[in-house]
N, C-alpha and C positions, 0 to 999 in steps of 0.2 A: 758799893759792895767790894769786898776784898778781891774776889776773883775777876771782877770787871776792870779794876784799876791796875791789877798786877800785870807784870810783863813776863813773857816767855822767851828765852834765847833760842838760838839755832834756827830762826826763821820758821818757827813752829807755832801754830795757833793754840790758844788756850784749850779749845775743844779737842785738838789733837792730843795735847798733853793729858787732859782729863780722861780721854779714851784709853790711853796707855796706862794711866794710874788705875783705872777700873779693871782693865785686863790683867795687869800685874797683880792686883789684889786677889783676883780669882786664881791666878797661877801659883803664887808663892805663899807657902804656908808659914814659914818662919823667916825672920831676918837676922842678919848678923849683928853683933854688938857694935856700938859706935866706934870702938877702937880697933875694928878689924883692919888688918894691914892690906894695903893696895895689892901688893905682890904676893901671890901664893906660890909656894915652892914648886918648881917645875916637875919634880918627881911625883908630887902628890897629884898634880894635874894629869900626868900621864896615866895614873892608876884608874881614874874614873871619868875623865872629861874628854870629849871630842868636840872639835870646832871646825868651821869652814870659813874661808875668806874668798869672796868673789871679787875679782878685779874686773870691773865692767868697762869695756871700751866702746862707749856710745858713738854711733855713727858708722860702724863697720870698718875695722882696720884691714889694711892691705897685708894679709898674712903672707902673701907671695913675696913681699919685700922685707919681712921680718923673720919668719920661721921656716919657710920652704922656698928658698931662692932658686931661680932658674938661670944660672950664669950661662951666657952665650946664646940663649934663646931670644927671639925678637920680643917676647913678652917679659923678659927678665928684669929690665930696668938697670940703673947704673950701679947699684950696691953690690959689694963683694961679700963672699962668705968668709967666716972665720971659724977656726976650730974652737971647741969648748971643753969643759971638764967632763962632759959626757961623750957618748958616741954619736953626736949630731953636730952639724954646722949651722950657724945662724948668721944674722946680719952683722956686718962690721961695725955698725953704729950701736950695737948692744954689747960692748966689751965687758961690762960688769956682770950682766946676766950670763955671759959666756962662762964666767967663773963659777956660776951656780947651777949650770945645767945638769950636773950629776944628780941634782935633787928634782929635776923637772922632766916631764915627758911631753913631746909634741904629738898631738893627734892630727896627722896630716891628711887623713882621708875623711874629713867632715863633708857630708853632702846632705844639705837640708833643703827645705821646701819654700822658705819665705825670704824674698829679697826686697820686701817693703820694710821701712824702718819700724813702724809701729807693730806690724804683725811679726816681724823677725824678733823684735825685742820681747814681745809677749811669749813667743814660742821658745826662745832660748832661756827665758826665765822660768818657764813652767813645764816644758815638755809637751805642751798641748798647743794645737793651733787655735786661734781665737774662735769662740763659739758664742753667738748671741744669747744662748739659753743657759750658759753656765760660766761663772768666773772662777778660773782655776787658781789655786794657791801657788805662789812663787817659791823658788828655792829657799829663800830666807824663812818664809812661813813654815814650810814643810820641815826643814831641818831643825829650826828652833822648836817646833812642836814635838819632834821626835827625840830631841836631845835634852830638853828642859828638865826631865826627870833626873838627870845626872847632877844637877846643881840647884837643889832646893834653897841654898843660901843666896842665890843671885837676887839682888835688889833692883838692878837696872834692867831695861828691856832686853829680851833675848835675841832680837833681830834689829840690828842697827845699820842704817845706810848713811854713808859719809860722802858728802860732796854732790849729792843728787838723789832724787827720789827713785826708789826701786819699784818693782811691781808689788801688788798688794797681797793680802792674805786669802782672797777669794772666799770660798765657802767655809774655810776654817774659822773665820770670824775675827773681829777687831782686836782681840787679845794678841793675835799673831801678826799684826800689821807692823811695817817698818817704822822705827823711831829715827827720823831723819835729822841729821846734824849738818851744820855748815862745813863747807870744804876748807875753810880757813884754819880748821883745827883748834880754834879758840872756843872753849865751852866753859861758861861761868856756872857756878852753882845756880840752881833755879832761884830766880831773884824776884822778890816782891817789892823791892825798893825799901826794905826795912832791915834794921840790924837784927842780930839773932835774938836779943832780948824781946824786942817789940814783936817779932814774928811769933815767938813762943806764946807771948801774951795774947795775941790775936787768935792763934789756934786754940788756946784754952777757952777763950770766949765762945768761939764757934763750937767747941766741944760741948760746952754747957748748954748752948742753944739746941744743939742736936739732941742731947739727952732729954731736954724738956719736950721736944717734939715726940721722941720715942715714948716717953712716959705717958703722953696723951694719946697713945695708940693711933698715931697719924698714918699708919700703914708702913709697908716695907721700904718705901722710898727714902725715908729719913734714915733708917738703919743702913741702907746701901750707901747713901751719901756719906754717912759717918765713916764707913769702911774706906771709901775712896779718899776722904780727907786724911785718914790715918796713913794710908799707903802713900799719898802725895807727900806728906811730911817726911815719911821714911825715905822716899826717893830724894827729896830735896836735901836731906841731911846725911845721906849715905856716903861713906868713905869711898865706895866704889865709883862715885862720880869723878873722883880724881883721875880715873883712867882717860877721861876726855881731855885732860889738861896736858897736851903735848909740850907746852912751853916749859914744863918742869923737867923735861929731859935735858941732859947736858948739850951744850951748843954743838959739840963735835958729832953727837948722835943725830941731831936735827940736820946738820949739814950733810951727813951721809945720805939721808933720805931725800934731801932737796928742799929748798925754801920756796915751796909752792903748795897749792892745795892738795895735789895728789900725793906729794911727799909726806905732808903732815897727816893726810888721811891714812896712808899705809903705816905710819908710825902709830897713829891712834889705833889702827886695827891690831897691831901687836900688843898694845897695852890692854885692849879690850879682851883679847884672848887670854891674857894673863889673869884677868879677874873672873874669867869663866863665861864670857858671852859666847853662845853657840854659833852665831852667824853674823858676819860683818860683810857688807858690800862697800867697796870703795870705787867711786866713779872717776873715770878720766875720759872726757868727751873730746871732740875735735877730730874724729877719724873719717868724716864724710868728705873725702878729698877728691872731688870731681875735676879739680884743676890744680896744677903745680904741686902734685903730690910729693915728689921726692925732695923738694926743697923744704916743704912743711915737715916731713918725717925727719929729715936730717937735722934741722935747726930747732924744732919745737917738740914734736911728740916723742921721738926716740930718746933724747937725752933725759927728759922728764921720766919716762917709763923706766929707763935703764937704772937710774939711781934708786928710785923708790922701790921697785920690785926686787932688785938684787939685795938691797938692804933688808927688806922684809924677810926674804927667804933665808938670808945669812943669819939674821938675829933669831929667827924661830929655831933654826938648827942649833945655834950656839947655846940657846937657853933650854934645849931639850924639849921643845914644843912642836917641832915640825912633824914628828912621828904621829902625832895625834891631831894635827891641823891640816886639813886638805885645802889646797889653793887651786882656784880655777881662774884662768885668764881667758876672756872671750868677749866678743861683740855680737851683734845680731846676725852678721854674715861676714863674708870676705869681700874682696874687690876684684874686678875683672882682670884676667891675665893681659888682655889687650889694653894698651895705653891709648887713651883717646886723643883727639885733636887739641885738647887743652892741657896736655901733659898730665892728665889725671887718670884715675881708674874709677869705674862705675860699680854699681851693686852687683854682687855675685855670690850665690849660695851653693853652687854646684860642686865646688872643690876648694876647700879652705882649711884652716887650722884652728885648733883650740889647744891651749897649754894647761897641763895639770901637774900637780906634785904634792908631796907631803902625804900625811895620813896613812903611811905604809905603802903607798903606790910605788912602783918601780920607776926610778929616775934615770936620766942620761940616755933615753931612747927616743926614737921616732916610731910612732905607730901608724902603719899604712903609708901610702905613697900616691903621688899624683904624676901625671904624664910629664914628659920633658918640657912642655910649654905651659904646664899648670892648668890646662883646660878641663882635664878629666881625672877622676879618681881611678886608680889602677889596682886597687886592693879592696878589701871589704869596706864598704862605706859605713860611716857612723853618724848618728843623729843626736839631736838634743836629748832625746830620751835615753840614749845609750850613755852619754856623758853623765847625766843625772843619776842613772842606775849605778854607775861605777862609783860616783861620790857616795851614794847611800851605802854601797857595799863596803867601802873603805872606812866609813864611819860607824859600821856595825848596825846599820838600820836594815831590817828585813825587807826584802823586795816583795814579800807577800802582803805587806801592809796595804790595806784597802780602806779608803774613806768613802763616805756617802755624801754626795752633793745635796744642796738644798732642794733640788727637785727629785731626790730619792735615788739617783743613779749611783752605782758603785764606781769608784775611781781608784784604780790601782796606782800606787806610788810610782813616780817616774814614768807614768803612762805605759807601764809594762816593758820599758826599755831593757836591753840586754847589757850585761856587764862586758866591758872591753877587756878581754882576757889577757892581752899582752901587758896590761898595767899591773897584773898580779902574778905574772909568771915567776 
């Protein structure tokens, strides 16, 4: 059978792809002509499209060493602060991001409840603590669901996760699940091992068979399958798939982002925003540094983060897209102010930082503050719900939006979180 023998790229199962095709078939009413250009003019995007990019730092980054340093304190570590283009100081090993901080805000008074990796990951992705009776939708599912109406011409999935799996769609359903692509940034056209001519021939044969089944009144399954096949072919041949092909960017552009998975992922995120994808998550793991943390940060994590994140922010601003694209940088929690006996930092959710920007939010500022040693929040504390509510606000999504879970319970968007007012002053 064609579908059994065919191959799917991106480390994705055929079932996963078909689920997306089915979901997309239900979501998208019309498709663009084959000659649709990859790049839509930035001013046109600004008029009608909002997007969000989540830079996910799996493992729990030591924000006390990046965004809220404590020089001179026993908890402070060896890194120095540097001035930035905004009214904040950050780590000396983020010099490129220092030039972009006029576009970004640091929420330094995060105080959350979950210091376990799995629970923290779920909570920061959904705004809800894990509950065995309900599966809550993640950022990507919620924002794609609410923003999809702005882009009826979108042919590729509205929620794309690059370099690692995101949290799922919960009770919103499979149509809003993440379309996961490999972190190497290399995405080929959906490939069945056939040239274009043979592929079209086989699809025509399948179409004939499907019509025969439908004519024999074999039930709705045949009609549904025909719709899925049509959407699948549309996706396979869509010019919007070009957005995944970061290798088509000029070498100097790729070099600016960094020759690594996260760099290519951030470059891909910019390209996906340009074709109208509402939500993209890019994964950078490796932050669970219980030992030798400062050497790991200085030589590995921070150079990778600095190049890619700064290039993404700069490119979005220069292309007129940052005003309508919210960026969120966060992990599942922070790390202890106390440096342990292995020269590492452990899990810490009581006082840490999240960085946001774009989408019309105020940049160049620090919101909230922690104590001189970083152990306590000394201003109004903010939660996952509050960050999510603020992102919804800046993207024009009503905070009165309420969903109904599968067990019939009403679920308010962002779990009823409050907007962080300093971001909109």
